[in-house]
C-alpha positions in Angstrom: 116.4 104.3 117.3 115.5 107.5 115.5 115.3 107.7 111.8 118.1 110.2 111.5 120.4 107.7 113.3 119.4 104.8 111.0 120.2 106.9 108.0 123.6 108.0 109.5 124.6 104.5 110.2 123.7 103.3 106.8 125.6 106.1 105.2 128.6 105.3 107.3 128.4 101.6 106.5 127.7 100.6 110.1 125.8 97.4 110.6 122.0 97.3 111.6 122.1 93.5 112.0 119.3 92.3 114.2 118.2 95.8 115.2 114.5 96.2 116.0 113.1 99.1 113.9 109.4 98.0 114.0 107.0 100.8 113.2 109.8 103.3 112.2 109.1 106.0 109.7 111.8 106.1 107.1 109.8 107.6 104.3 111.9 109.2 101.6 115.1 108.1 103.3 118.2 107.3 101.2 119.3 103.8 102.1 120.8 102.9 98.8 123.4 100.1 99.0 122.6 99.2 102.6 123.0 95.7 103.9 120.2 94.9 106.3 120.5 91.5 107.9 118.0 90.2 110.4 116.7 93.8 110.8 113.1 94.0 112.1 111.0 96.4 110.1 107.5 95.2 110.9 105.0 97.8 110.1 107.7 100.3 109.1 107.1 103.1 106.7 109.5 103.1 103.8 107.5 105.0 101.3 109.5 106.7 98.5 112.6 105.2 100.2 115.7 104.6 98.1 116.7 101.0 98.5 118.6 100.7 95.2 121.2 97.8 95.3 120.2 97.0 99.0 120.7 93.5 100.3 117.8 92.5 102.7 118.7 89.3 104.3 116.3 87.5 106.7 114.5 90.8 107.5 111.0 91.1 108.9 108.9 93.5 106.7 105.6 92.1 107.8 102.9 94.7 107.0 105.5 97.3 106.1 104.7 100.1 103.6 107.1 100.5 100.7 104.8 102.5 98.4 106.8 104.1 95.4 110.1 102.8 97.0 113.0 102.1 94.7 114.2 98.6 94.9 116.1 98.4 91.7 119.0 95.8 91.6 118.1 94.9 95.2 118.3 91.4 96.6 115.8 90.1 99.1 116.7 86.8 100.6 114.5 84.9 103.1 112.7 88.1 103.8 109.3 87.9 105.6 106.9 90.5 104.2 103.4 89.1 104.2 100.9 91.9 103.6 103.6 94.4 102.7 102.5 97.3 100.5 104.8 97.8 97.4 102.3 99.8 95.4 104.0 101.9 92.7 107.4 100.6 93.7 110.2 100.0 91.1 111.9 96.6 91.1 114.1 96.5 88.1 116.6 93.7 87.8 115.9 92.6 91.5 116.0 89.2 92.9 113.6 87.8 95.4 114.8 84.5 96.9 113.0 82.2 99.3 110.9 85.1 100.5 107.4 85.2 102.1 105.3 87.8 100.2 101.9 86.2 100.6 99.1 88.8 100.3 101.7 91.6 99.5 100.4 94.4 97.3 102.3 95.4 94.1 99.5 97.5 92.5 100.9 99.9 89.9 104.5 98.7 90.5 107.1 98.6 87.8 108.9 95.3 87.5 111.6 94.6 84.9 113.8 91.5 84.8 112.6 90.5 88.2 112.9 86.9 89.5 110.8 85.4 92.3 112.8 82.2 93.2 111.3 79.6 95.6 109.1 82.3 97.1 105.6 82.5 98.5 103.6 85.0 96.5 100.1 83.5 97.0 97.3 86.0 97.1 99.6 88.9 96.2 98.0 91.7 94.1 99.7 92.9 90.9 96.6 94.7 89.7 97.5 97.4 87.2 101.2 96.7 87.5 103.7 96.3 84.6 105.7 93.0 84.6 108.4 92.9 82.0 110.4 89.7 81.9 109.3 88.6 85.3 109.9 85.0 86.2 108.2 83.0 88.9 110.6 80.1 89.4 109.3 77.3 91.7 107.3 79.8 93.6 103.8 79.5 95.1 101.5 81.8 93.0 98.0 80.7 94.0 95.2 83.3 93.7 97.4 86.1 92.3 95.4 89.2 91.4 96.5 90.3 87.9 93.6 92.6 87.1 94.5 95.0 84.4 98.2 94.1 84.6 100.5 94.1 81.6 102.8 91.0 81.3 105.5 90.9 78.7 108.1 88.1 78.3 107.2 86.7 81.8 107.5 83.0 82.8 104.8 81.1 84.6 105.5 77.4 84.2 103.8 74.4 85.8 101.5 76.9 87.6 97.8 76.4 88.5 96.3 79.6 87.1 92.6 78.7 87.8 92.5 80.8 91.0 94.1 83.9 89.6 92.2 87.0 88.7 93.0 87.8 85.1 90.3 90.4 84.2 91.6 92.8 81.7 95.1 91.5 81.9 97.4 91.7 78.7 99.9 88.9 78.0 102.5 89.4 75.4 105.3 86.7 74.8 104.4 85.1 78.1 105.5 81.5 78.7 102.6 79.5 80.4 103.8 76.0 79.7 102.1 73.1 81.5 99.8 75.5 83.4 96.4 74.7 84.6 93.6 76.8 83.1 90.9 74.2 82.9 87.3 75.8 83.0 88.8 79.3 83.4 86.9 82.2 82.0 89.5 84.3 80.1 87.2 86.4 77.9 88.4 89.7 79.2 92.2 88.9 78.9 94.2 89.4 75.8 97.1 87.2 74.6 99.7 87.8 71.9 102.5 85.3 70.9 102.1 83.5 74.2 103.2 79.9 74.9 100.6 77.5 76.2 102.5 74.3 75.4 101.2 71.3 77.3 98.8 73.4 79.3 95.3 72.3 80.5 92.7 74.5 78.9 89.9 71.9 78.9 86.5 73.8 78.9 88.2 77.1 79.1 86.1 80.1 77.9 88.0 82.0 75.3 85.2 83.2 73.2 86.1 86.3 71.2 89.6 86.4 72.8 92.6 87.6 70.9 95.1 84.7 70.8 97.1 85.6 67.6 100.4 83.8 67.1 99.9 81.8 70.4 101.4 78.4 70.7 99.2 75.5 72.0 101.5 72.6 71.1 100.3 69.5 73.0 97.8 71.6 74.9 94.5 70.1 76.3 91.7 72.0 74.8 88.9 69.4 74.8 85.5 71.2 74.9 87.2 74.6 75.1 85.0 77.6 74.0 86.9 79.4 71.2 84.1 80.7 69.1 84.9 84.0 67.5 88.4 84.0 68.8 91.3 85.5 66.9 93.6 82.6 66.3 95.5 83.9 63.3 98.9 82.1 62.9 98.4 80.1 66.1 100.1 76.8 66.5 98.1 73.7 67.5 100.7 71.0 66.9 99.4 67.8 68.3 96.9 69.8 70.4 93.7 68.0 71.7 90.6 69.9 70.5 88.0 67.2 70.6 84.5 68.8 70.9 86.0 72.2 71.0 83.9 75.1 69.8 85.8 77.0 67.1 82.8 78.3 65.2 83.4 81.7 63.6 87.0 81.6 64.8 89.7 83.3 62.8 92.0 80.5 61.9 93.9 82.0 58.9 97.3 80.5 58.6 96.8 78.4 61.8 99.0 75.4 62.0 97.0 72.3 63.3 99.3 69.5 62.1 98.5 66.3 64.0 95.8 68.0 66.0 92.8 66.1 67.4 89.7 67.8 66.2 87.2 65.0 66.3 83.6 66.3 66.8 85.0 69.8 66.9 82.7 72.7 65.7 84.3 74.8 63.1 81.1 76.1 61.5 81.7 79.5 59.9 85.3 79.5 60.8 87.8 81.3 58.5 90.6 78.7 58.1 92.0 80.1 54.9 95.6 78.7 54.3 95.4 76.7 57.6 97.6 73.6 57.9 95.5 70.6 58.9 98.1 67.9 57.8 97.4 64.6 59.5 94.7 66.2 61.7 92.0 63.9 63.0 88.7 65.7 62.2 86.3 62.7 62.5 82.7 63.9 62.7 83.9 67.6 62.8 81.6 70.4 61.6 82.9 72.6 58.8 79.6 73.9 57.7 80.0 77.4 56.0 83.7 77.4 56.9 86.3 79.0 54.6 88.9 76.4 53.8 90.4 78.3 50.8 94.0 76.9 50.2 93.8 75.0 53.5 96.0 71.8 53.5 94.3 68.6 54.8 97.0 66.2 53.4 96.6 62.9 55.2 93.9 64.2 57.5 91.0 62.1 58.6 87.7 63.8 57.9 85.6 60.7 58.1 82.0 61.7 58.8 82.8 65.4 58.8 80.3 67.9 57.4 81.5 70.4 54.8 78.0 71.6 53.8 78.3 75.2 52.4 82.0 75.3 53.1 84.4 77.0 50.7 87.1 74.6 49.7 88.7 76.5 46.7 92.1 75.0 46.1 92.1 73.3 49.4 94.4 70.2 49.4 92.9 66.8 50.2 95.9 64.7 49.3 95.4 61.2 50.5 92.8 62.5 52.9 90.5 59.9 54.6 87.1 61.1 53.8 84.8 58.2 54.3 81.2 59.4 54.9 82.2 63.0 54.6 79.2 65.3 53.7 78.7 68.2 51.5 82.2 68.4 50.1 81.7 70.8 47.1 83.9 71.5 44.2 87.2 73.3 43.6 89.3 71.3 46.0 92.4 69.4 45.0 92.6 65.6 45.3 95.6 63.3 45.4 98.8 64.7 44.0 100.2 61.8 41.9 103.8 63.1 42.0 103.7 63.6 45.7 102.1 60.2 46.2 104.9 58.5 44.1 107.5 60.3 46.2 105.8 59.2 49.5 105.6 55.6 48.2 109.2 55.4 47.1 111.3 52.8 48.9 115.1 52.8 48.4 116.4 49.4 47.3 119.5 50.0 49.3 
């Protein structure tokens, strides 16, 4: 079938169900609103094609080229498109359901409010692309290439990210809950207000990385390398940071309530106004750290070293400090009024 006949049939609303169009060149064609069911488009050229609001159902697009194609508000259902090239394509408010896109190329693509649902996206390349509110729901995403990509408001939950290429990627408001990042080198990535709740970052290399306003609640960060990292206003509620390297990190206004910091290295860290209530800091190193106005109420700093640390107006209310070293002057001890309130027991 010639390209002109395909375009004519689409414009007249005629069915192309099961039609074999392998290798056809439809570059620049207007196929907006078409319903393609079971259509074979293996190796087809659909570059710059208008596929807005199309429904592609059980089509075969293996190795097809859709560079700069417009797929806004399109629905792809059970489409086979391994190795397809969608570089520079537009996929705004599209849905990809139960599709095979393994090894597909999305370099430079623009994706907004896109959902990959129960799809195979392993080894796909999103290098240099823009992903705005893109969700990967119960999809296989192993070894994604996100080099230089910009992700905002995306969702990647319960995903193993260790095999992904994240060099130069920028993450903003991205949800990465319960994800695997153990041992991952993330030094060239940037994160802002991202959610790492319950994620495994044991031994991850985040030296010098911007992690401002990120949430690490219940995250595993044992032996993580965070020296020099920007962790301003970050949340570490109940996070596990045993033996983590936080030396010279910017922890101003960080919330580390109930965090596990035993044997952690915070030498030279700026923890001004940080919240360390009930934190376990047994044997931690605070040498030369700035703890001005920090709150260590009910924290356990047994055996911790505060040599040379600035503790001006830092609160040590009912802090367990057995064997703590080098704790200078200027800090605040037990608050009698607060202690009385804590000890109050209603007779009723």
